[in-house]
C-alpha positions in Angstrom: 20.7 129.4 62.9 19.7 126.5 65.1 21.0 125.9 68.6 23.5 123.1 69.5 20.9 121.4 71.7 18.6 121.0 68.7 21.4 119.2 66.8 21.7 116.5 69.5 19.4 113.9 68.3 18.8 110.3 69.4 21.5 107.8 68.6 20.8 104.3 67.4 23.2 101.5 68.5 25.6 100.1 65.9 26.3 96.4 65.5 29.5 95.2 67.0 32.5 95.3 64.7 34.2 92.1 63.9 37.7 91.7 65.3 40.4 92.1 62.7 43.9 90.8 62.6 46.4 93.5 63.5 49.9 93.8 62.2 52.9 93.4 64.5 53.7 96.6 66.3 50.1 97.6 66.6 48.6 97.9 70.1 46.4 94.9 70.9 43.9 97.0 72.7 40.2 96.9 71.9 39.1 99.7 69.5 36.6 102.1 71.1 33.1 102.3 69.7 32.8 104.9 66.9 30.8 108.0 67.5 27.4 107.9 65.8 26.4 110.5 63.3 22.9 111.9 62.8 22.6 113.7 59.4 21.3 117.3 59.3 19.4 119.1 56.6 20.9 122.4 55.4 24.1 124.2 56.3 25.4 125.2 59.7 27.4 128.2 60.7 31.1 127.6 61.4 30.5 129.3 64.8 28.6 126.2 65.9 31.6 124.0 65.3 33.5 123.4 68.5 37.2 122.5 68.5 37.3 118.9 67.4 40.1 116.7 68.7 42.8 115.9 66.1 42.1 112.2 66.4 38.6 112.5 64.8 38.8 112.9 61.0 36.0 113.2 58.6 36.1 110.5 55.9 33.7 110.4 53.0 33.5 110.3 49.3 32.5 114.0 48.9 35.1 115.2 51.4 37.9 113.1 49.8 37.1 114.4 46.4 36.8 118.0 47.1 39.1 118.3 50.2 36.7 120.9 51.6 37.2 122.6 55.0 34.9 122.4 58.0 33.2 125.6 56.9 31.8 124.0 53.8 30.3 120.7 55.1 27.7 119.9 57.8 26.1 116.6 58.2 25.6 115.7 61.8 26.9 115.6 65.4 30.0 113.6 66.3 29.8 111.8 69.7 32.5 110.3 71.8 32.1 106.8 73.3 31.0 108.5 76.5 28.1 110.2 74.7 29.5 113.7 74.8 29.1 115.8 71.6 32.5 116.6 70.2 31.6 118.4 67.0 29.3 118.6 64.0 30.0 116.6 60.9 29.2 118.4 57.7 28.6 117.6 54.1 28.7 119.6 50.9 25.8 121.9 50.0 25.3 119.8 46.9 25.2 116.6 48.9 23.1 118.0 51.8 20.4 115.3 51.3 22.9 112.4 51.3 23.7 110.5 54.5 27.4 110.8 55.5 29.3 107.6 56.2 30.4 106.9 59.8 33.3 108.9 61.1 36.4 106.7 61.1 38.9 106.8 63.9 42.4 106.7 62.4 44.3 107.7 65.5 47.7 106.1 66.0 47.5 102.7 67.8 51.2 102.0 68.4 50.8 102.5 72.1 53.0 104.2 74.7 56.4 103.8 72.9 59.1 106.3 72.0 58.2 107.8 68.6 61.9 108.0 67.8 61.6 104.3 66.8 59.8 105.4 63.7 62.5 107.9 62.7 63.9 105.9 59.8 60.5 104.6 58.5 58.1 106.3 56.1 55.1 105.6 58.4 54.5 106.7 61.9 52.2 103.9 63.2 49.1 101.9 62.4 45.4 102.6 62.5 42.7 100.4 63.9 42.6 98.4 60.7 46.3 97.6 61.0 47.2 99.8 58.0 50.2 102.1 58.1 49.7 105.8 58.8 52.2 107.5 56.6 54.0 110.6 57.8 52.8 113.9 56.1 55.1 115.0 53.4 57.5 117.6 54.9 59.9 118.9 52.3 60.1 122.4 53.5 63.6 123.8 53.8 64.7 126.6 56.1 63.6 129.3 53.6 60.1 127.8 53.3 59.8 127.7 57.0 60.9 131.3 57.4 58.4 132.4 54.7 55.6 130.5 56.5 56.7 132.0 59.8 56.4 135.5 58.2 53.2 135.0 56.2 51.1 132.6 58.3 49.4 134.6 61.1 48.7 131.3 63.0 52.3 130.1 62.9 52.9 130.9 66.6 50.0 128.7 67.7 50.7 125.7 65.5 52.3 122.6 67.1 53.2 119.2 65.7 51.6 116.1 67.0 54.3 113.5 67.6 51.8 110.6 67.3 50.6 111.5 63.9 53.1 114.0 62.6 50.4 116.4 61.6 50.3 120.1 62.5 47.7 121.2 65.0 46.5 124.7 65.5 45.9 125.5 69.2 42.5 127.0 70.1 42.2 130.2 72.1 41.3 128.1 75.2 44.4 126.0 74.8 46.6 129.1 74.4 45.1 130.6 77.5 45.8 127.4 79.4 49.4 127.5 78.3 49.7 131.1 79.4 48.2 130.4 82.8 50.5 127.5 83.4 53.5 129.6 82.4 52.5 132.2 84.9 52.2 129.5 87.6 48.4 129.8 87.9 45.8 127.1 88.1 44.8 125.4 84.9 41.1 125.6 85.6 39.8 129.1 84.9 36.9 128.7 87.4 39.1 127.7 90.3 39.4 130.4 92.9 42.5 130.0 95.1 41.4 132.9 97.3 38.0 131.8 98.3 37.2 132.3 102.0 38.2 129.4 104.2 35.6 127.7 106.3 36.4 128.4 110.0 35.5 125.2 111.7 36.8 126.2 115.1 35.9 129.9 115.7 37.8 132.3 118.0 34.7 132.8 120.0 34.4 130.5 123.1 31.3 128.3 122.6 28.9 127.2 125.3 29.3 123.5 124.6 32.7 121.9 124.1 33.6 120.2 120.8 34.5 117.1 122.8 33.5 116.3 126.4 36.5 114.0 127.0 38.3 114.7 130.4 41.9 115.8 130.2 44.7 113.2 130.5 46.9 113.0 133.5 49.9 113.2 131.3 48.8 116.6 130.0 49.8 118.3 133.3 52.7 116.0 134.5 56.2 116.6 133.1 57.1 113.9 130.5 59.7 111.4 131.7 60.6 110.4 128.1 61.2 114.1 127.2 63.3 114.5 130.3 65.4 111.5 129.3 65.8 112.8 125.7 66.8 116.3 127.0 69.3 114.8 129.4 70.9 112.7 126.6 71.2 115.8 124.4 72.7 117.8 127.3 75.2 114.9 127.9 76.1 114.8 124.2 76.6 118.5 124.1 78.9 118.3 127.1 80.9 115.5 125.6 81.3 117.4 122.4 79.3 114.8 120.3 76.8 117.4 119.2 78.2 120.7 118.1 76.3 123.9 117.2 75.9 124.5 113.5 78.5 126.9 112.2 77.0 129.9 110.4 77.4 129.5 106.6 80.2 131.5 105.2 78.8 133.2 102.1 82.1 134.7 101.0 83.2 133.2 97.7 86.2 130.8 97.8 89.1 131.5 95.5 91.7 128.9 94.7 95.3 129.8 93.7 96.1 127.4 90.9 99.8 128.1 91.1 100.2 128.1 94.9 102.4 125.0 94.9 104.6 126.1 92.1 108.2 127.2 92.5 108.2 130.9 92.8 111.8 131.2 91.8 111.5 129.6 88.5 111.1 131.9 85.5 108.1 130.0 84.1 106.6 128.4 87.1 103.4 127.3 85.5 105.1 125.6 82.6 107.3 123.1 84.4 108.5 121.2 81.3 108.8 124.3 79.1 112.3 124.7 77.6 112.9 128.1 76.0 114.1 127.9 72.4 117.8 128.2 71.8 118.8 131.7 70.7 120.3 132.4 67.3 124.0 132.7 67.0 125.1 136.3 67.0 126.6 137.5 63.6 130.4 137.4 63.4 133.0 139.1 61.2 132.2 136.9 58.2 128.7 138.3 58.0 129.9 141.9 57.8 129.4 143.8 54.6 133.1 144.6 54.6 134.8 141.5 56.3 138.5 141.3 56.9 140.4 139.7 54.0 141.1 136.4 55.9 137.3 135.8 56.0 136.8 136.0 52.3 136.8 132.7 50.4 139.3 132.0 47.5 138.2 130.4 44.3 139.2 126.9 45.4 137.3 127.4 48.7 134.2 128.7 46.9 134.3 125.6 44.6 134.7 123.3 47.5 131.9 125.1 49.4 129.5 124.6 46.4 130.3 120.9 46.1 129.5 120.3 49.8 126.1 119.2 51.1 124.1 122.0 52.7 124.1 120.3 56.0 127.9 119.9 56.0 128.8 123.5 55.3 130.2 125.5 58.2 128.7 128.7 56.7 125.4 128.7 54.9 126.4 131.7 52.8 129.5 133.0 51.1 131.1 136.1 52.7 131.2 139.0 50.3 132.8 142.5 50.4 131.0 145.7 49.5 132.4 149.2 49.4 129.6 150.7 51.4 126.4 149.7 53.3 124.2 151.2 50.5 125.7 148.8 48.0 124.6 145.7 49.9 121.8 144.0 48.0 118.8 142.2 49.5 119.7 138.9 51.2 118.5 136.1 48.8 118.0 133.5 51.6 116.1 135.8 54.0 112.7 134.1 53.5 114.2 130.6 53.7 116.0 131.3 56.9 113.0 132.9 58.6 110.9 129.9 57.6 113.4 127.4 58.9 113.7 129.3 62.1 109.9 129.1 62.5 110.0 125.4 61.8 112.7 124.9 64.4 110.7 126.8 67.0 107.5 124.8 66.8 108.6 121.4 65.4 111.8 120.7 67.2 111.0 118.6 70.3 112.5 120.1 73.4 112.3 118.3 76.7 114.0 119.1 80.0 115.8 116.1 81.4 115.4 116.0 85.2 118.9 115.0 86.3 119.1 114.0 90.0 122.4 115.0 91.5 122.8 112.6 94.3 125.9 112.0 96.2 126.5 108.2 96.4 127.6 108.6 100.0 124.2 109.9 100.9 122.6 106.6 99.8 124.5 104.6 102.4 122.7 104.6 105.7 124.4 106.5 108.5 125.5 103.7 110.9 127.4 104.4 114.2 131.0 103.5 114.4 131.7 100.0 115.9 133.9 101.5 118.6 130.9 103.5 119.9 128.9 100.2 120.3 131.4 98.4 122.6 131.5 96.0 124.4 131.4 93.1 122.0 133.8 90.1 121.4 136.7 90.9 119.3 139.5 88.4 119.8 139.9 84.7 120.4 140.7 84.0 124.0 140.5 80.3 124.7 140.3 77.0 122.7 138.6 74.0 124.3 140.3 70.9 122.9 139.4 67.3 123.6 136.7 66.2 121.2 137.8 64.0 118.3 134.9 64.7 115.9 132.4 67.4 115.1 131.2 69.4 118.0 127.5 69.9 117.2 126.0 71.6 120.2 126.9 73.8 123.2 125.1 75.0 126.3 126.2 77.0 129.4 125.1 77.0 133.0 123.0 79.9 134.3 125.9 81.2 136.4 128.2 81.2 133.4 130.8 79.0 135.1 130.4 75.7 133.3 130.1 74.8 129.6 128.7 71.6 128.1 129.5 70.4 124.6 128.1 67.4 122.6 130.0 65.8 119.8 129.9 63.1 117.1 132.5 61.1 119.1 129.6 59.9 121.3 130.7 61.9 124.3 129.5 64.9 126.3 132.2 67.1 127.9 131.8 69.5 130.8 134.3 72.4 130.8 135.2 75.2 133.2 134.8 78.4 131.2 137.6 80.4 132.6 140.3 77.8 132.4 139.2 75.7 129.4 139.7 72.6 131.6 137.6 69.5 130.9 135.9 68.7 134.2 134.0 65.6 133.2 133.6 63.4 130.1 130.3 61.5 129.8 130.2 58.7 127.2 126.6 58.4 125.9 126.9 55.7 123.3 125.6 57.7 120.3 125.9 60.9 118.3 124.9 63.9 120.5 122.5 66.2 118.5 121.6 68.7 121.1 122.3 69.7 124.7 120.5 72.2 126.9 121.4 73.3 130.5 118.4 74.0 132.7 118.0 77.8 132.8 116.7 77.7 136.4 119.7 78.6 138.7 118.3 76.5 141.5 118.4 73.3 139.5 121.6 71.6 138.2 120.3 69.5 135.3 121.3 69.0 131.6 119.1 67.5 128.9 121.1 65.6 126.2 119.7 64.2 122.9 121.2 60.9 122.0 119.6 58.9 119.2 116.1 58.1 120.3 116.4 59.2 123.9 116.7 62.4 126.0 119.0 62.0 129.0 118.5 64.2 132.1 122.0 64.4 133.6 123.1 65.9 136.9 126.8 66.9 136.2 127.5 67.3 139.9 129.5 70.5 139.3 129.8 73.6 141.5 127.8 74.0 144.7 127.3 70.6 146.5 124.0 71.9 148.0 122.7 72.8 144.6 123.2 69.5 142.8 122.2 67.6 146.0 118.9 69.5 146.0 118.4 68.6 142.4 118.7 64.9 143.2 116.3 65.2 146.1 113.8 67.0 143.8 113.9 64.2 141.2 113.7 61.4 143.9 110.6 63.1 145.5 108.5 62.0 142.5 105.5 59.8 143.4 104.1 57.7 140.6 100.3 58.1 140.1 98.0 55.3 140.9 96.6 54.9 137.4 99.2 54.6 134.7 98.6 57.2 131.9 99.1 56.7 128.3 102.0 58.8 127.1 103.8 59.2 123.7 107.1 58.5 125.4 108.5 56.3 128.2 110.1 57.8 131.4 112.8 55.4 132.6 114.8 55.8 135.8 118.5 55.4 135.3 120.3 52.2 136.3 122.9 52.2 139.1 125.7 52.2 136.6 124.2 55.2 134.7 123.4 56.9 138.0 127.1 56.7 138.8 127.9 58.6 135.6 125.3 61.3 136.4 122.3 60.2 134.4 119.1 60.5 136.4 116.2 60.0 133.9 115.9 58.6 130.4 113.0 59.8 128.2 112.7 57.2 125.4 111.1 58.3 122.1 109.9 56.3 119.1 112.2 58.1 116.6 115.5 59.9 116.7 115.5 63.2 118.7 117.3 66.1 117.1 116.6 69.0 119.5 115.8 69.7 123.1 115.0 73.1 124.7 114.0 74.2 128.2 111.2 76.5 129.4 112.4 79.6 131.3 111.2 78.3 134.7 113.0 75.0 134.3 110.2 72.4 134.8 109.1 71.9 131.2 111.2 71.0 128.2 110.3 70.3 124.6 111.9 67.8 122.2 111.8 67.6 118.4 111.7 64.2 116.7 112.8 63.4 113.2 109.4 62.4 111.9 106.8 63.7 109.5 103.7 62.9 111.6 102.0 65.0 114.3 104.4 63.4 116.9 107.3 65.7 115.8 107.0 68.0 118.8 106.5 66.8 122.4 106.4 68.8 125.6 107.6 67.1 128.8 107.1 68.0 132.5 110.0 66.9 134.7 108.4 67.1 138.1 105.4 65.0 137.1 107.2 62.9 134.5 104.4 63.6 132.1 104.7 64.1 128.3 102.1 65.3 125.8 101.7 65.9 122.1 100.4 69.5 121.6 99.5 69.2 117.9 96.8 67.1 116.2 98.3 67.3 112.7 101.6 68.0 111.1 102.2 71.4 109.6 105.4 70.5 107.9 108.9 69.3 108.8 109.8 71.0 112.1 113.4 72.3 112.3 113.5 73.7 115.8 111.2 74.9 118.7 111.5 77.6 121.4 109.7 78.8 124.5 108.9 82.5 124.9 111.1 83.9 127.8 108.2 85.8 129.4 104.8 84.9 127.9 103.1 81.5 127.4 104.0 81.4 123.7 105.6 78.5 121.8 107.6 79.0 118.6 107.7 76.3 116.0 110.0 76.7 113.0 109.3 74.6 109.9 111.2 74.8 106.6 109.7 78.1 105.5 107.5 79.4 108.3 107.7 80.2 112.0 104.4 79.6 113.8 103.6 81.2 117.2 101.2 79.3 119.4 99.5 80.5 122.5 99.8 77.6 125.0 97.0 78.9 127.3 94.4 79.5 124.6 95.8 76.6 122.6 95.6 78.4 119.3 97.8 79.8 116.5 98.6 83.4 117.2 100.9 84.3 114.2 102.5 82.8 111.2 105.8 84.4 110.2 107.0 84.3 106.6 110.8 83.9 106.7 111.4 84.5 102.9 114.0 81.7 103.2 114.2 78.4 101.5 115.1 76.3 104.6 115.2 77.5 108.2 118.1 76.0 110.2 118.0 77.8 113.5 116.1 80.3 115.6 116.7 82.5 118.6 114.5 84.9 120.5 115.3 88.3 122.0 115.2 88.4 125.9 112.5 91.1 125.6 110.4 88.6 123.6 109.3 90.9 120.8 112.0 90.1 118.3 113.3 86.8 116.9 116.1 85.9 114.4 116.1 83.0 112.0 119.1 81.5 110.2 118.7 79.6 107.0 120.7 77.3 104.8 120.5 79.8 102.0 122.9 82.2 103.8 120.2 84.6 105.1 119.5 85.9 108.6 116.0 87.2 109.0 115.1 89.6 111.9 111.4 89.7 112.8 109.7 92.4 114.8 106.6 90.6 116.1 104.8 93.9 116.8 105.5 95.2 113.3 104.7 92.5 110.7 104.7 88.8 109.9 107.4 89.5 107.3 111.1 90.1 108.1 112.0 93.6 109.3 115.4 93.0 107.8 117.2 90.3 105.8 121.0 90.2 106.4 123.2 88.4 103.9 126.6 88.7 105.5 127.6 85.1 105.3 128.7 83.3 102.1 127.6 79.8 103.1 124.8 78.2 105.1 124.0 79.5 108.6 124.1 76.8 111.2 123.2 78.6 114.4 122.1 82.0 115.7 122.0 83.4 119.3 121.0 86.4 121.3 122.8 87.8 124.3 120.7 87.9 127.5 121.9 91.3 128.7 123.8 93.1 125.9 122.3 94.3 122.6 124.2 91.6 120.7 123.4 88.7 118.4 125.7 86.3 116.6 125.5 83.9 113.7 127.8 81.0 112.8 128.2 79.7 109.3 129.8 77.0 107.2 132.2 79.6 105.9 134.0 79.2 109.2 133.2 82.7 110.6 131.1 84.0 113.4 129.6 87.5 112.7 128.7 89.5 115.8 126.1 92.2 115.3 124.8 95.0 117.4 121.0 94.7 117.7 119.5 97.5 119.8 115.8 97.2 120.5 114.2 100.5 121.8 111.4 100.8 124.2 109.8 103.4 121.9 107.6 101.5 119.6 107.9 104.2 116.9 111.7 103.6 116.7 112.9 100.7 114.6 115.6 98.3 115.9 119.2 99.3 115.0 121.1 96.5 113.4 124.9 97.0 112.8 127.4 94.3 112.1 130.4 95.0 114.3 132.9 92.1 114.1 133.7 89.0 112.0 135.4 86.4 114.2 137.6 83.7 112.5 139.5 80.8 113.9 137.7 77.5 113.0 139.2 75.3 110.2 136.8 74.0 107.6 136.4 70.3 107.8 134.2 68.2 105.4 132.9 71.5 104.0 131.5 72.3 107.5 132.5 75.3 109.6 130.8 76.7 112.7 128.1 74.4 113.9 126.8 76.2 117.0 127.2 79.7 118.7 126.3 80.7 122.2 126.7 83.8 124.3 127.9 83.9 127.9 124.9 84.8 130.2 126.6 87.8 131.9 129.8 88.7 129.9 130.0 90.0 126.3 131.7 86.7 125.3 130.7 84.3 122.6 131.4 80.6 122.3 131.5 78.7 119.0 131.8 75.0 118.2 133.1 73.8 114.9 133.6 70.8 112.7 137.3 70.8 113.5 136.5 69.3 117.0 137.2 72.5 119.0 135.2 75.0 121.0 136.4 78.5 120.9 135.8 81.5 123.2 135.9 85.0 121.9 136.1 87.9 124.3 
């Protein structure tokens, strides 16, 4: 027996193989050089044959014809491309002198792809020549596999190669490798994990140091960075930001699945379970010896037989027997049991959840109106004198004088307590709006007449007061340079001065509303225009006007100053915009949920506003709560013309074209968590409908719980 070293002979180089066209699906990698074979004379022992990889296959005429094993053939040594001897190629004893053809590499060349792609194909890949490698025929059933498992001693070490589909028998070395890996050991047999470690730095103190570098200064000075980190950690622990870790609770947690069920219910876990209805208990007619009145006559029996089974009152005919032993078996026993079973599992049963609600509980509990007094209840005075619609009202800060503007081109000043007309001022046009200056130290009224705003001193009440007002207006000094303004400030003529007119602010279009700021120096006017010149703000002391908006945001209906803060409310047809005058920016945009806003009023506290609309709605807004209405009140039947808040009492009122004034209690609480309480308390009637118009303006007295209303019937009415 020759040694393996003697078998390794010199190899001669092969000519380069010509490149072939590969089929689609084949890997386009370059085929490795084939191992070279040196033929041997004679036969070799099987012990010399090392485990040859599955990808090397011997191919030759003799081998193909006889299908011999490795034990029968020996022809040469098989080399890998790296020059390592893999195995010995053999040939038949009868062909020992013949030279064996080159070993062909038929390994699968599909590349690194999932082999499941070839599940439905008869082949499993392609060889280097581009030809299909067919799957080995596997027609073994479970019985064949079981027999093979019982009979083949190497069954336990046989695995299938996914790339070629062939069975491979693992060698002893490979089995040992698997066993080692299963035990968690190293794959290499010769690796020693417990070899002694090299002690580079010994425990013995050496004469010479490893490094001769002097120690740093920072090695013996406390670190400032570490001190800062520690102080931050200590601070975080004191503040409670860092908490010690809680010890893990290893006790198992159990959950009660039925914890939230009703304990009183019979079947708590089956909420919708309805028990089956019980069978009717047997009566006298089912007795074996029923009373004579329960027995059927011949006519009744005939009628019972002619009836449909579903229409019969009894599903059997009562019969009489002399004793219990004479009773035969019930013929319909099986049918009735079967029908009962069908009823139990086929009949749909569902519990209807009926809500027993008392209708009275759905109505909100509101306080009684008599508990919310004082509020106006009866008509006290009627101010007569105007001959046409009275469109607008305003009252002096003291509550002593009332001013009204009408379509009869006059403005009338009334004494509140007596309903006496103190003064009538003809203005030469329809009066759309009047506003008394809210500053108690100034006696001045702004009146909208066509394209002008008249500033009138009515000269009523304290002589010192209205005299000081004239002095204040006359102390104005015109600036040296004339400024460009959107309006013209004109001093009244002598004739107008005699009537009480002090200044005329001339606009380019008709003015429909005027309102004062709380301090009494500024007032705003609204012009009937669709441009950005709709709203103008004027300063009386400097006779200066300005346009606060660059572009139009819609048709402006009315404007208001906030009573406390520098806010400005602008109501268009559908929205109310809140502007900050200091920051000159839009703060909020309120959605009124109305088709056309007609009027607006603000609560003295400044956090709530109400809007009336022509579609009979009154919207209450809580500015701290939302941009949508807190509540929509639909008490009126026709369009709302005016709304108003009382300055001291929790009251607000609305006037409508249905000729009524509805007074409501509107309590706003200091507690932000408590919603406002809105309760309608009184419907005030008195105005006569004229031209389908009713109440055109409402106004509260500044100190008393009284309300004024002006109507289309040419009257002003006071309710107390």
